[in-house]
N, C-alpha and C positions, 0 to 999 in steps of 0.2 A: 663217545658222541659228545655227552651232555657237558661234562667236564671239559674237554677242547674248545667247546662252544663260550664256554664262561672264561676261558682262561684267556682265548682271542680276543674276547670284547673287553678284559680287563686290560690287555696289552694294547689295543686301541685307544681305552680311554686314558691310560698312561700317557701314550704319545700326544692326544689331544689334550691335556692338560699341560703338558709339558711345551705344547707349541704357543700355549696360552702364556704359559710364565715367560718363555722367549720373547713373548712382545707385549710387554705391559701397556703398553698403548691400548691394543685391543683390549686386553684385559679389563679396562676399564672403561671400553667403549660404551656408551648408553645404549647402543644396536645389539650388542653382543647377545644378552639376556632377556628372558619374556619379560615384559611389563605386566602389573595386572593392576594397576589403578592410575587414575590422570584427573585432573579437574574434571567433574562433571559425568566420570565415567568408572565402573568398577567389575571385575572378573573375580568372582568368590570361587578362589581355586579349593575350599574346604570342599565344595562339593564336586571336586575332581577334573572341570574344566579347567584346560589352560589354554587350547587353542581352536581356531576355526579351521579344520582342511578346506581343500580343495573341492570335494567330493558336491554332488548338488544332493538337495533334500528333497522331499516330498511331505505334502499337510494331505492327509486322510482325515475323516470324520466319523465319530462314534456311532452317528444313527442319522436318519434323514433329515431329521428336524436341526440338526446341529449344522448338517452339509448346507441345506438352504438357508439357515439363518448368517451363517457365518463365513459362508463362501468369500461375498463381495468384500469382507474387512480381510480376510485371509489375501487374497490376491492384492490390496494397494499395500499392505506390510510386505508380502512376500517380495513385491516391485521395489520398496526400501532397501531391504536387505540386499537384494541383488544387487542395485547401483550402489550399496557403499562397499561392499566386499567381492563383488565380480562374482560369486556364489550362486550358483540357481539355484531356488525355490520354486517348487511349481506347485499349483495347490490342484489337486487333483479329486474325481468325483466318486472315487473310492470309501467306500462304507466299512467300517472293520468294527466288532466286537472286542477286538482283543484287549484282555486284563492285564497283559504284562505291563509291570510297573515300570520297565526302561526298554521302549522300541529300540530296535536297532537299525542299522544302515543307514542313518540320517532321516528316520522315519517322526512325524508330529502327529499325534492323534489327539485333534481338538473334539471337545463335547462341552455343549451347553447343558447345564446341569441343576436341578434344585437339591442335588448331594452336597453340595459347598454352600458358603456362606459367604466364601471369599474366593477372589478368582486366583488361579496359581499355574505356575510353568514349570513343569519338573526338569530336570537338568542331568540327562545321561552322557555317559562317555566310554569312549574306549580305555584301554589297558594302558595306554600312552598318554590320555587326556583330551583327546581330541572330541569335542563335540559331537554325540551319535545320535541323537532321540528326545523326545520328550512327550508327556501327555500335558496338554492344557484343558484346564476346567475352568467353565466361565460360569458364574453364579446367575443363575436366571434370575432371583430376586432382584440383582442390581443391575442387571440387563434390562430389565423390564421396569426399574424403578429410577435408577441415578439420570441425572441430568445436569452436564456442565455447562457452564453460560446458558443455562436454557434448553438446551438441545440432548437430546437423547445420544441422538447419532455422533455427536462429538466424544461421548462416553464410549459409546461404540467402538469407534476410531480408536481412541487411545487404549482402551484396555486391551484389544485384541493388539494392536502393537507393543504392548507393555511387554503383557505374556508372551509373545513369540521370540522378543529381546531376550527375555530369560530362557527359552527354549535352546537359543544357541549358544548362549555362554554368560551373557552380561546380567550383572547382580544391581542394586541397587548402590549408585554413587555416596562416597563418603563425603566428599566437599563439589560444589557445583557453583557458576556464575548463573545470573537472572536475567530477563529478558531476553529469549526463555530460558529458565533452568531447563534439565534433560526430562526429557519424557520417561526415563528407567528413573526416576527419582521415588523414593519410598513411602516418604513420611505426605505428602499431597500432590496431586496430580500437576507434573510440570509439563512441558513442552509447549506448541501452538497453541492460541485457542480459538482459530475459526474453524469451520468446521473443513474447508477446502485442506487446509494442514495439518488437521487434528492429529492425523496418524503418521505425520511425518517424524523422523527422527531428529534431533537438534545437532547443531553441529556436535556440540558435545558428545550427544551419544554416537555419532558417527565416528569419533574419535575414538571410542571405545569398541565400536565395529571393526575398525580398520586395524589398531592393535590386537584382537581376537584372531584377525588372518595373518598379522605381521608374525605373529607367535608360532607359526606353524613352520618356522623357518630360522628361528631363534633356538638358543642353549636355554633349558630350566636354569634358574639360579641355584646355584650351590647350596642354599638353606630350604629350597622348597621341596615340599613331596606331596605326591600323588595322592587324596585320599581315596582310598578305594569304595567307600560308601555312596551313593548318589543320594542326592540332596535335592531340596525345592524350594524356591524362593516365591513368598505371595505377595499379591497386592489388591 
């Protein structure tokens, strides 16, 4: 039975390849294959994530302190992600002490913790490369000490949006334009500078989020390979 399935898959792939060869215009189309880089955005496929599926996501919390502190900011970011991608992200009241490195079922577990000195969002994926879960650790030392434009709250909004951007598949962009530069920028804090817009993804970030979704219906580039090891990007 297994051999038959493999053979059938190989035959199907051969037909698909032949169809592409027979239609050179399509083979060279920029819309045929998944894209991982653009001005102001980057999808780090070395972490295994290739695309963002249609399934809804849920945000949970490691403990009650994390839930109380992070919920308002998580809700702002969840709304921004849903608006950009059409994928529902729900902030729950669930508290879980789960220690699994990679939560599954499109679950993000957020924690405000003194065990790290830099905030980070891990990137977990399915075997096909779909973003599937994450653990977000927000460094307590930075949360209480860092200000941007003289405001703790601007920093709070930015760090939560930045790490949740990692959670669903974005990395640090390689190139960008300014005014404003992308929120997902990795060398300094990018994004908007006012309090009411500090959590917003810029147009460059949004292009990356849309590319993540669009990749779900595209072919993987011939030279691309999914790294089966999950990784983490930090800020």
